[in-house]
N, C-alpha and C positions, 0 to 999 in steps of 0.2 A: 519564445524559445522552447523547446524541447526536449524531454530525453527518454530513453530506453531504458527500462529496469528489468531487471528478470527474477521473477518468483521466487522463492526460497521455503524450503520445506516448513510446513506447520504456519505459515505467513497467510493471513485474510487481507481481501481488499481492504479491510477497516486499519489492518498494521498499519499496511502500505501508505494508505489517505494521511496516516498520523506522520509515520515517518518519512514521507515523502513533502507530505501539504502541510505540516501541521496540525491537522483539525481531520476529525472524522467526516465533517463537512465536504471532505476532497473526495469520498466516496464518490459522489454523483459525478464529479468532472473526470475521476478515471475511468469511471463505466460508458461516460461522452464518448472519452477518445479513444475509449476500444470498447468498440461495437459486437465484439466477436465472442464479447464474454456472456455466455448464457447464462449462468450460476455464480452468481457472486461470491456463495460460499462456498464455493468446490474448483480453486482454484491449482492448477498441475503444478511441482516445481518445476522450474525450466523454462516455463511460459515468459514471454518476451510482453512486456506492457509501455503502454506511451504514455508518459506524464507530460502534459502540454499546458498546465494551468501553472499560476504561479504560486507560490505558496500563502497558506490564509493566516498560519501564526509563523514567523518567520525563527521568531526564536526558539522554539518547538524542532520544527522542520530544523534547524542548525545544527539542535543539540546533539539530535538524530545523524545526521549529516559528519559533522565536525569528531564525531567519535567514533563514527563508521559502526553504531548500532544500528542490530535490525529487531524492529519492535515485534513482538509476538502479544498481541494482549490475549487473546483466547483462541485456543484450539479445542476441537472437541471432543480431544484426548483429557485436556484439562477437566472438562466437563466430568467425565469419567473418574476422578480421583476421589 
């Protein structure tokens, strides 16, 4: 089962992997499902991504899903502070 998500401002692929799949390891699965991503560190807000892998860690993914939390682990702006 796959689903489509929309990239939010400041989100990275690692953020999305943790939020949707429960682990940063899901980054590879997201890249495989979205071959049009050329630069993993430069996502444009509003971009649609396909998530077609089952969660790696259901508890972590469920935490974000149930609370409708958007995960922002790291942004380049945070590094400048």
